[in-house]
C-alpha positions in Angstrom: 27.8 9.7 8.0 27.8 11.5 11.3 25.1 14.2 11.7 25.5 16.9 13.7 22.7 19.5 14.5 24.0 22.7 15.7 22.0 25.9 14.2 22.0 23.8 11.4 22.8 20.6 9.9 26.7 19.6 10.0 28.6 16.8 8.7 31.6 16.3 10.2 32.9 13.6 8.0 32.5 15.6 4.5 32.9 19.3 6.7 29.5 20.4 5.0 27.3 22.0 6.1 22.9 22.6 5.5 21.4 25.5 6.3 23.5 26.7 8.9 22.6 29.6 10.8 26.4 31.0 11.0 28.2 32.4 7.8 30.1 29.6 6.6 32.6 29.6 3.7 30.5 26.5 2.1 27.0 25.7 3.0 23.4 24.6 1.3 20.7 26.8 1.4 17.5 24.3 1.1 14.9 27.3 0.4 14.6 31.2 0.8 13.2 31.7 4.7 15.4 33.4 6.7 15.7 30.6 9.3 17.5 28.7 6.9 20.0 31.7 6.2 22.8 33.1 6.3 25.3 35.3 4.2 27.3 32.0 3.2 30.8 33.2 1.0 29.5 30.3 -1.5 26.2 29.3 -0.7 24.9 26.2 -3.1 21.1 26.6 -3.9 18.6 26.5 -6.7 18.2 29.5 -9.2 14.7 30.3 -7.7 15.9 30.6 -4.5 18.6 32.5 -5.7 16.1 34.8 -7.3 14.4 35.3 -3.8 17.5 36.0 -1.8 19.1 38.2 -4.2 19.6 41.0 -2.7 20.5 39.0 0.7 23.1 37.4 -0.9 24.5 40.1 -3.3 28.2 40.0 -1.7 28.2 36.4 -1.9 29.3 34.3 -4.7 26.4 32.0 -5.3 26.5 28.6 -6.8 23.2 28.0 -8.6 21.9 24.4 -9.5 19.2 23.1 -11.2 17.2 20.5 -9.8 19.2 16.7 -10.0 22.3 18.7 -11.5 25.0 17.4 -10.0 27.6 19.1 -7.8 31.2 17.2 -7.1 33.5 17.5 -4.8 36.6 15.5 -3.9 34.6 13.5 -1.1 31.5 13.4 -2.2 28.7 14.8 -4.9 25.5 17.2 -4.0 22.5 17.3 -5.7 19.1 19.1 -5.0 15.4 18.0 -6.0 11.9 19.6 -4.8 10.5 20.0 -1.9 7.6 21.3 -2.2 7.4 24.0 0.2 8.1 27.6 -1.5 9.0 28.7 -4.7 12.8 27.4 -5.3 12.9 24.7 -2.1 14.8 21.7 -2.4 16.7 19.2 -0.3 20.0 18.1 -0.8 21.3 14.7 -1.3 24.4 14.1 -0.5 26.5 10.8 -1.7 29.9 9.6 -0.5 32.3 9.0 -2.5 34.0 6.4 -0.4 31.3 4.1 0.1 27.9 5.3 -2.1 26.1 6.1 1.1 23.6 8.7 0.3 22.2 11.3 2.9 18.9 13.1 2.0 18.4 16.5 4.1 15.0 17.2 3.2 14.6 21.0 4.8 11.1 21.6 5.2 9.1 19.8 3.0 5.4 20.0 1.9 3.6 16.6 0.4 0.4 18.2 -1.0 0.5 19.7 -3.8 0.8 23.5 -4.4 -0.5 25.9 -7.4 3.0 27.8 -6.8 5.2 25.2 -6.2 7.7 22.6 -8.0 6.5 19.6 -6.6 7.8 17.4 -4.2 10.1 14.7 -5.4 10.4 11.8 -3.0 14.6 10.4 -3.3 15.8 7.0 -1.8 18.4 7.3 0.9 20.0 5.7 3.4 20.0 8.2 6.1 17.4 11.0 5.9 17.4 14.0 8.1 13.8 15.9 8.2 12.7 18.7 10.0 9.8 18.4 11.6 8.1 21.5 12.1 4.5 19.6 13.0 5.8 17.0 14.3 3.2 15.9 16.7 -0.2 14.0 16.1 -2.1 16.5 16.6 -1.0 18.7 13.9 -3.1 16.8 11.2 -4.6 19.4 8.6 -7.9 19.3 6.8 -7.8 18.7 2.8 -6.7 21.7 1.1 -9.9 22.3 -1.2 -11.9 22.3 2.0 -9.5 24.4 3.9 -10.0 26.8 0.8 -13.6 26.4 0.2 -13.8 27.2 4.0 -11.9 30.6 3.6 -13.9 31.7 0.7 -17.3 31.2 2.7 -15.9 33.2 5.5 -14.5 35.9 3.4 -17.5 36.4 1.6 -19.7 36.5 4.5 -17.1 39.2 5.9 -17.7 41.3 2.8 -21.5 40.8 2.8 -21.8 42.0 6.5 -19.5 45.3 5.6 -16.6 44.0 6.6 -12.9 44.6 5.8 -11.5 40.7 5.5 -7.7 40.8 6.0 -6.2 37.5 5.4 -3.1 36.8 7.2 0.3 34.6 6.0 3.8 35.0 6.1 5.3 37.3 3.8 7.2 34.4 1.2 5.8 31.6 0.3 2.6 31.4 2.6 1.2 34.7 1.2 1.2 34.0 -2.5 -0.7 30.8 -2.3 -3.4 32.8 -0.5 -2.9 35.2 -2.8 -3.3 32.7 -5.7 -6.1 31.2 -4.0 -8.2 34.5 -3.5 -7.7 35.7 -7.1 -8.9 32.0 -8.5 -12.0 32.3 -6.4 -12.5 35.7 -7.7 -11.6 38.1 -5.1 -9.9 41.7 -5.8 -7.1 41.8 -3.7 -4.8 44.4 -2.4 -1.4 43.2 -0.8 1.1 44.4 2.0 3.8 46.0 -0.2 6.4 42.9 1.0 4.1 40.1 -0.1 3.8 42.0 -3.0 7.5 42.4 -4.2 7.9 38.6 -3.4 4.7 38.1 -5.7 6.3 39.6 -8.8 9.6 37.5 -7.7 7.3 34.2 -8.2 6.5 35.9 -11.6 9.7 36.3 -12.3 10.6 32.7 -11.6 7.7 31.5 -13.6 4.5 31.5 -11.9 1.2 33.0 -13.0 -1.3 34.3 -11.2 -4.6 34.1 -12.0 -5.7 37.9 -11.8 -4.0 41.8 -11.2 -3.7 42.3 -7.6 -2.1 45.4 -6.5 -0.3 47.3 -3.4 -2.6 48.4 -0.8 -2.0 52.2 -1.0 -4.7 52.8 2.8 -7.8 52.4 0.7 -10.0 49.6 0.4 -12.7 49.2 -2.4 -16.0 47.4 -1.0 -15.3 44.0 -2.5 -11.7 44.1 -1.9 -9.7 41.5 0.1 -6.4 42.7 1.8 -3.4 40.4 2.5 -0.8 41.2 4.9 1.8 38.8 7.0 0.4 38.3 10.8 1.8 40.3 13.4 1.1 43.7 15.2 2.5 45.6 12.6 0.0 44.8 10.4 -2.7 45.0 13.1 -1.7 48.5 13.7 -1.1 49.7 10.0 -4.6 48.6 9.1 -6.2 49.8 12.2 -4.6 53.3 11.0 -6.1 53.2 7.5 -9.4 51.1 8.1 -12.3 53.0 6.3 -14.7 55.1 8.7 -17.6 53.0 10.2 -16.4 49.6 8.5 -15.1 47.1 11.1 -11.7 44.9 10.1 -11.9 40.9 10.4 -8.9 39.0 10.3 -8.3 35.5 9.0 -5.5 33.6 10.4 -3.7 31.5 7.7 -1.6 29.2 9.6 -0.7 24.7 10.3 -0.6 26.2 14.2 -4.5 26.7 14.2 -4.7 22.4 13.8 -3.1 22.0 16.9 -3.7 22.5 20.5 -0.4 23.6 21.8 1.4 27.4 22.1 2.0 29.1 18.8 5.7 29.8 18.2 6.3 33.2 18.9 5.8 36.4 16.1 2.5 34.4 15.4 0.7 37.2 16.6 -2.9 36.7 18.0 -5.2 34.3 16.5 -7.7 36.2 14.3 -11.6 36.2 14.0 -11.5 33.2 12.0 -8.5 30.5 11.7 -7.7 28.2 8.9 -5.3 25.1 9.3 -3.7 25.7 6.4 0.2 25.5 5.9 3.2 25.0 3.5 4.5 22.5 5.5 4.0 18.6 6.0 1.8 17.8 8.5 2.2 14.7 11.2 0.8 12.0 8.8 2.7 13.4 5.7 5.8 13.4 7.7 5.7 9.5 8.2 4.3 8.9 4.8 7.5 10.4 3.5 9.2 8.7 5.9 7.8 5.3 4.6 8.2 6.6 0.8 12.0 7.0 0.8 12.8 3.9 3.4 15.9 5.3 4.8 18.1 2.6 7.3 18.2 5.4 10.1 16.3 8.7 10.5 17.5 11.9 12.4 14.5 14.8 13.0 15.5 18.2 13.4 13.6 21.5 13.7 10.6 20.9 15.6 9.2 18.4 18.1 10.8 15.1 18.7 7.4 13.5 19.0 7.9 11.9 14.9 11.0 10.6 16.1 9.2 8.5 18.8 7.0 7.4 16.6 9.0 6.3 14.0 10.7 4.3 16.6 7.6 2.4 17.3 7.4 2.1 13.9 10.5 -0.2 13.7 13.0 3.0 12.1 16.1 3.5 13.7 15.1 7.1 14.6 16.7 9.6 17.1 15.9 13.5 17.0 18.7 16.0 17.3 18.7 19.7 19.3 18.0 20.7 23.0 14.5 19.6 22.7 15.8 15.8 22.2 14.1 13.7 25.1 15.5 11.0 27.2 15.2 8.3 25.0 16.4 10.1 22.1 19.8 10.5 23.9 20.1 6.9 24.8 18.9 5.5 21.7 21.5 3.6 20.2 21.7 4.6 16.5 22.5 1.4 14.3 25.5 1.5 11.7 24.9 1.6 8.0 
């Protein structure tokens, strides 16, 4: 199967789009994050991804598939498999009818276990199209238990000092994981309203949080932690409602804290403390997943080209697709299946 990367992954031989960012008549949506979605006429997605995108896709005729449930077309079949990234996230396995060739598109994956997401399923394939968001060797995260323990220690210290602690995590997925960990550690939590609304949808999707939480209404108790998305608007709003004489301290929860490079646009300025914790696979996890899947050829997308370079050195037929592909990627001759 040929693979084209153009604001999404396209399989021209099957006329099939995966995570297209332009509206299509028919396309697979791997998960509910906005950088992987468009208002397709007939999107293919899991029930929980549909739950999270119900308002966004209200005019679409969604095709929902349970994990492992096949969708048959004339030239191929599709099955969706857990990706571990956020609620409802899925890898798409496309099997070509003419020769039985199997292509797996991972979308964003999470190899480490999550307290609120369906665990990643290892899916064997011939061709692997894998996201390389943290596809550079310096993006290696500490053990999750250590990261969470450090967050608890920092937030507790700030509360004891009389500060107002604010944990920063993206509104869908990351924030709900943080919420679960904070509640498990015994903190009282007040959320930004968007984070709260998504958490309620997680509950509709079968997730149980280990304690009550509320919407931040402009007031915070002395023993309460705030949970907000990163960015200028959050900081301005919190600053406007800061209790007099009480300093605000920000804990930035992001995988970008693990690397030495520039952080992406929109991540906001660093916090008073940064926690290298992510709902993505880190570099070592990406390598481990490739080894577990054992494909015959690999395309990396949506991230750094370093992953493809490392895989080539390991003996894999691998190239990076996208504007940031290197000369070595463009010159590499991909063996045919």
